[in-house]
C-alpha positions in Angstrom: -4.8 10.0 -10.3 -4.8 9.3 -14.1 -0.9 9.8 -14.9 1.3 6.8 -15.1 4.2 8.7 -13.8 2.4 9.4 -10.7 1.7 5.8 -10.0 5.5 5.3 -10.7 6.4 8.1 -8.5 4.4 6.5 -5.5 5.7 3.1 -5.9 9.2 4.2 -6.0 9.1 6.8 -3.3 7.6 4.2 -1.1 10.1 1.5 -2.1 12.9 4.0 -1.0 11.5 5.4 1.7 11.6 8.8 0.5 11.9 11.0 -2.6 13.0 8.6 -5.1 15.4 10.8 -6.8 17.4 11.1 -3.8 18.1 7.4 -3.5 18.6 6.6 -7.2 21.4 7.9 -9.1 19.9 8.6 -12.7 16.9 9.1 -14.9 15.1 7.0 -16.0 14.6 5.5 -12.4 13.9 2.1 -13.8 17.2 2.0 -15.6 19.3 3.1 -12.6 17.4 1.5 -9.6 18.9 -1.3 -7.8 17.1 -4.7 -8.0 16.1 -4.3 -4.3 14.4 -0.9 -5.1 12.7 -2.3 -8.2 11.7 -5.5 -6.3 9.9 -3.5 -3.6 8.3 -1.0 -6.2 6.8 -3.9 -8.1 5.7 -5.8 -5.0 4.1 -2.7 -4.0 2.2 -2.1 -7.4 1.1 -5.7 -6.9 -0.3 -5.2 -3.5 -2.2 -2.1 -5.0 -3.6 -3.9 -7.8 -5.0 -6.6 -5.4 -6.3 -4.1 -3.1 -3.9 -4.9 -0.3 -2.3 -1.3 -0.1 -4.1 1.9 -0.1 -2.9 4.0 -3.1 -4.4 7.2 -2.1 -2.7 7.0 1.7 0.5 6.1 -0.3 0.1 9.0 -2.7 -0.3 11.2 0.3 2.8 9.9 1.9 4.7 10.5 -1.1 3.5 14.0 -1.4 4.6 14.9 2.3 7.9 13.5 1.5 8.2 16.1 -1.3 6.6 19.0 0.8 3.2 19.3 -1.5 1.1 19.0 1.7 
């Protein structure tokens, strides 16, 4: 994964518990998401950075929600 938007997709999908645009009413997501969703996404990003969350597993879950795998 080398694209920033993929990292953002993963963090937002997991923070929302599904496809982020089903839960956030506009784009860009960071302008329209609730403080709660943004807080969860940032906390998750920190967990990934610190090695406390598995980015590849989270990506797979995001892709499952999206019907890609």
